C-alpha positions as CSV (number, residue, x, y, z in Angstrom):
1,X,-7.1,-16.2,3.2
2,X,-7.4,-20.0,3.1
3,X,-9.3,-21.9,5.7
4,X,-8.1,-25.1,7.4
5,X,-10.6,-27.9,6.9
6,X,-9.1,-30.0,9.8
7,X,-10.2,-27.7,12.6
8,X,-12.5,-29.4,15.1
9,X,-16.0,-27.9,15.6
10,X,-18.9,-28.8,17.8
11,X,-22.3,-29.6,16.2
12,X,-24.5,-26.4,16.0
13,X,-27.5,-28.6,16.8
14,X,-25.8,-29.4,20.1
15,X,-26.0,-33.1,19.8
16,X,-22.7,-33.5,21.6
17,X,-20.6,-34.5,18.6
18,X,-17.3,-32.8,17.6
19,X,-16.2,-33.4,14.0
20,X,-13.7,-31.8,11.6
21,X,-14.9,-28.8,9.6
22,X,-14.8,-30.6,6.3
23,X,-17.1,-33.3,7.6
24,X,-19.6,-31.0,9.3
25,X,-22.1,-30.9,6.4
26,X,-22.1,-34.7,6.1
27,X,-22.7,-35.0,9.9
28,X,-25.6,-32.5,9.7
29,X,-27.2,-34.3,6.8
30,X,-26.8,-37.9,7.8
31,X,-25.6,-38.4,11.4
32,X,-26.9,-35.6,13.6
33,X,-29.4,-36.9,16.3
34,X,-31.2,-33.5,16.6
35,X,-33.5,-33.3,13.5
36,X,-33.5,-29.6,12.9
37,X,-31.7,-27.5,10.3
38,X,-28.6,-25.7,11.6
39,X,-28.6,-22.0,11.7
40,X,-25.1,-21.9,10.3
41,X,-21.6,-23.1,10.8
42,X,-18.7,-21.5,12.4
43,X,-16.7,-21.4,9.2
44,X,-14.7,-18.2,8.7
45,X,-16.0,-16.3,5.7
46,X,-13.1,-15.6,3.3
47,X,-12.2,-12.1,2.4
48,X,-13.4,-10.9,-0.9
49,X,-10.6,-10.3,-3.3
50,X,-12.3,-7.1,-4.6
51,X,-12.1,-5.6,-1.1
52,X,-8.7,-6.6,0.0
53,X,-6.6,-4.2,2.1
54,X,-4.3,-3.5,-0.8
55,X,-7.0,-1.9,-2.9
56,X,-7.9,0.8,-0.4
57,X,-5.3,3.2,-1.6
58,X,-6.5,6.4,-3.2
59,X,-5.6,7.4,-6.8
60,X,-3.7,9.1,-8.2
61,X,-1.4,9.3,-5.2
62,X,-1.9,6.5,-2.5
63,X,-2.2,7.4,1.1
64,X,1.0,6.1,2.7
65,X,-0.4,6.1,6.3
66,X,-3.5,4.1,5.2
67,X,-1.5,1.6,3.3
68,X,0.9,1.0,6.2
69,X,-2.0,0.7,8.7
70,X,-4.0,-1.7,6.5
71,X,-0.9,-3.8,5.8
72,X,-0.1,-3.9,9.5
73,X,-3.7,-4.9,10.4
74,X,-3.7,-7.6,7.7
75,X,-0.4,-9.0,8.8
76,X,-1.4,-9.0,12.5
77,X,-4.8,-10.8,11.7
78,X,-3.1,-13.3,9.5
79,X,-0.4,-14.1,12.1
80,X,-3.0,-14.5,14.8
81,X,-5.1,-16.7,12.6
82,X,-2.1,-18.9,11.7
83,X,-1.2,-19.3,15.4
84,X,-4.8,-20.3,16.3
85,X,-4.9,-22.9,13.5
86,X,-1.5,-24.3,14.5
87,X,-2.6,-24.6,18.2
88,X,-5.8,-26.3,17.1
89,X,-3.9,-28.7,14.9
90,X,-1.5,-29.6,17.8
91,X,-4.5,-30.2,20.1
92,X,-6.3,-32.3,17.5
93,X,-3.2,-34.4,17.0
94,X,-2.8,-35.0,20.8
95,X,-6.5,-35.9,21.1
96,X,-6.3,-38.3,18.2
97,X,-3.2,-40.0,19.6
98,X,-4.9,-40.4,23.0
99,X,-8.0,-41.8,21.3
100,X,-5.9,-44.3,19.3
101,X,-4.1,-45.3,22.5
102,X,-7.4,-45.7,24.3
103,X,-8.8,-47.9,21.5
104,X,-5.7,-50.0,21.5
105,X,-5.8,-50.4,25.3
106,X,-9.5,-51.4,25.2
107,X,-8.7,-54.0,22.5
108,X,-5.9,-55.4,24.7
109,X,-8.2,-55.5,27.7
110,X,-10.8,-57.4,25.8
111,X,-8.2,-59.9,24.7
112,X,-7.0,-60.2,28.3
113,X,-10.5,-60.6,29.7
114,X,-11.2,-63.3,27.1
115,X,-8.0,-65.1,28.2
116,X,-9.0,-64.7,31.9
117,X,-12.5,-66.0,31.2
118,X,-11.0,-69.0,29.3
119,X,-8.6,-69.6,32.2
120,X,-11.4,-69.4,34.7
121,X,-13.5,-71.8,32.7
122,X,-10.5,-74.1,32.4
123,X,-9.9,-73.7,36.1
124,X,-13.5,-74.6,37.0
125,X,-13.3,-77.6,34.8
126,X,-10.0,-78.6,36.3
127,X,-11.5,-78.0,39.8
128,X,-14.3,-80.4,39.1
129,X,-12.1,-83.0,37.5
130,X,-8.9,-82.5,39.5
131,X,-7.8,-84.6,42.4
132,X,-5.8,-81.7,43.8
133,X,-8.2,-79.1,45.0
134,X,-5.5,-77.2,46.9
135,X,-3.6,-76.5,43.6
136,X,-6.9,-75.4,42.0
137,X,-7.6,-73.1,44.8
138,X,-4.2,-71.5,44.5
139,X,-4.7,-71.0,40.8
140,X,-8.1,-69.5,41.5
141,X,-6.7,-67.0,43.9
142,X,-4.0,-66.0,41.4
143,X,-6.6,-65.5,38.7
144,X,-8.7,-63.5,41.2
145,X,-5.7,-61.2,41.9
146,X,-5.1,-60.8,38.2
147,X,-8.8,-59.9,37.7
148,X,-8.6,-57.3,40.5
149,X,-5.5,-55.8,39.0
150,X,-7.1,-55.6,35.6
151,X,-10.2,-54.0,37.2
152,X,-8.0,-51.4,38.9
153,X,-6.2,-50.7,35.6
154,X,-9.6,-50.4,33.9
155,X,-10.9,-47.9,36.4
156,X,-7.7,-45.8,36.1
157,X,-8.0,-45.9,32.3
158,X,-11.7,-44.9,32.5
159,X,-10.7,-42.0,34.8
160,X,-8.1,-41.0,32.3
161,X,-10.6,-41.2,29.4
162,X,-13.0,-39.1,31.4
163,X,-10.3,-36.5,31.9
164,X,-9.5,-36.6,28.2
165,X,-13.1,-36.1,27.3
166,X,-13.3,-33.1,29.7
167,X,-10.2,-31.7,28.1
168,X,-11.6,-32.3,24.6
169,X,-14.9,-30.6,25.6
170,X,-12.9,-27.6,26.9
171,X,-10.7,-27.4,23.9
172,X,-13.7,-27.7,21.6
173,X,-15.5,-24.9,23.4
174,X,-12.3,-22.8,23.2
175,X,-12.0,-23.5,19.5
176,X,-15.6,-22.5,19.0
177,X,-15.0,-19.2,20.8
178,X,-11.8,-18.6,18.8
179,X,-13.7,-19.3,15.6
180,X,-16.5,-16.9,16.6
181,X,-13.9,-14.2,17.4
182,X,-12.4,-14.8,13.9
183,X,-15.8,-14.4,12.4
184,X,-16.4,-11.2,14.4
185,X,-13.0,-9.9,13.2
186,X,-13.8,-10.7,9.6
187,X,-17.2,-8.9,10.0
188,X,-15.5,-5.8,11.4
189,X,-12.8,-5.9,8.7
190,X,-15.6,-6.1,6.1
191,X,-17.4,-3.2,7.7
192,X,-14.2,-1.2,7.7
193,X,-13.6,-2.0,4.1
194,X,-17.1,-1.1,3.0
195,X,-17.0,2.1,5.0
196,X,-13.7,3.1,3.3
197,X,-15.0,2.3,-0.1
198,X,-18.2,4.3,0.5
199,X,-16.2,7.3,1.8
200,X,-13.8,7.0,-1.2
201,X,-16.7,7.1,-3.7
202,X,-18.5,9.9,-1.8
203,X,-15.5,12.1,-1.5
204,X,-13.6,11.2,-4.7
205,X,-13.8,14.8,-6.1
206,X,-12.7,16.3,-2.8
207,X,-9.9,13.9,-2.5
208,X,-8.7,14.6,-6.1
209,X,-8.9,18.3,-5.4
210,X,-6.9,17.9,-2.2
211,X,-4.3,15.8,-4.1
212,X,-4.0,18.4,-6.8
213,X,-3.5,21.1,-4.1
214,X,-0.9,18.9,-2.4
215,X,0.9,18.4,-5.8
216,X,0.8,22.2,-6.5
217,X,2.1,22.9,-3.0
218,X,4.9,20.4,-3.6
219,X,5.8,22.1,-6.9
220,X,5.7,25.5,-5.2
221,X,8.0,24.2,-2.5
222,X,10.4,22.9,-5.1
223,X,10.3,26.2,-6.9
224,X,10.9,28.1,-3.7
225,X,13.9,25.8,-2.9
226,X,15.3,26.5,-6.4
227,X,14.8,30.2,-5.9
228,X,16.5,30.0,-2.5
229,X,19.4,28.2,-4.1
230,X,19.6,30.9,-6.8
231,X,19.5,33.6,-4.2
232,X,22.3,31.9,-2.3
233,X,24.4,31.8,-5.5
234,X,23.7,35.5,-6.2
235,X,24.8,36.3,-2.6
236,X,28.0,34.4,-3.1
237,X,28.5,36.2,-6.4
238,X,27.9,39.6,-4.8
239,X,30.3,38.8,-2.0
240,X,32.9,37.8,-4.6
241,X,32.4,41.0,-6.5
242,X,32.7,43.0,-3.3
243,X,35.9,41.3,-2.5
244,X,37.2,41.9,-6.0
245,X,36.2,45.6,-5.7
246,X,38.0,45.9,-2.4
247,X,41.1,44.2,-3.8
248,X,40.9,46.4,-7.0
249,X,40.6,49.5,-4.8
250,X,43.7,48.5,-2.9
251,X,45.6,47.9,-6.1
252,X,44.4,51.2,-7.5
253,X,45.5,53.1,-4.4
254,X,48.9,51.4,-4.7
255,X,49.2,52.4,-8.3
256,X,48.1,56.0,-7.5
257,X,50.7,56.2,-4.7
258,X,53.4,54.8,-7.1
259,X,52.4,57.3,-9.8
260,X,52.6,60.1,-7.3
261,X,56.0,59.0,-6.2
262,X,57.2,58.7,-9.8
263,X,55.7,62.1,-10.6
264,X,57.5,63.7,-7.6
265,X,60.7,62.0,-8.7
266,X,60.2,63.3,-12.2
267,X,59.6,66.8,-10.9
268,X,62.6,66.7,-8.8
269,X,64.7,65.4,-11.7
270,X,63.3,68.1,-14.0
271,X,64.0,70.8,-11.4
272,X,67.5,69.5,-11.0
273,X,68.0,69.5,-14.7
274,X,66.5,73.0,-15.0
275,X,68.9,74.1,-12.3
276,X,71.8,72.6,-14.1
277,X,70.7,74.2,-17.4
278,X,70.3,77.5,-15.7
279,X,73.8,77.2,-14.3
280,X,75.2,76.3,-17.7
281,X,73.4,79.3,-19.2
282,X,75.0,81.5,-16.5
283,X,78.4,80.0,-17.2
284,X,77.9,80.6,-21.0
285,X,76.8,84.1,-20.4
286,X,79.9,84.8,-18.3
287,X,82.2,83.3,-20.9
288,X,80.5,85.3,-23.6
289,X,81.1,88.5,-21.6
290,X,84.8,87.7,-21.1
291,X,85.2,86.9,-24.8
292,X,83.4,90.0,-25.9
């Protein structure tokens, strides 16, 4: 995570100066009025690359919930940090614009005061040398009114500068608090990372065993699902065989009935033929008797 060097920070020695983060060390070494070594700055310690949130997943199979939680925490922290930096940059830009405007106004006032002083000196010289004191008095009153107006403008500008200084002090204090909160969050994140790493190394065998059990359980579930599908196929096959048996039994009954009908027809036909043969025999016997 990159740190912005343009964030305004108050001097840790409490000398009343607010400078950019990149100039803090120079101020402490050469410009600070309080001659004591600072106890530290409010810079946000960068996250170590070896303990980033993406390296907290457990091998051989990463924990999906931990990865999602860590990614969400990292995204939330980064988003909040970006918003804080953007807000501080906007505040700094507004303060710099106001400071430039104040410096420009002070330069204009100095020029106007010089012009007024020159005009007053010229008026005094003219008053001593002029034969028209009434005109000189009118010019003096006009200059006096202009001086009063400039004084009022100067007082208003001083009041405005005082309000800007109060706002700057408030925003500086707020920036310091936000920076301290960021430092605290980084410390908590580092503690969480170290704790997870320690737990990972301390329970690595247990985690691997649990992962093996989970893998075995998944394989068993897959095998059970395959067996269930095979059982369903066997049930369908048995049902098809049962239907075929039922249909075959019906066909067989039909064939048996048909055979019985044909057998009865054949018996009737044989009986009829036997009767006819018997009649023919009787007729032949009668004719034989008549001939004999």
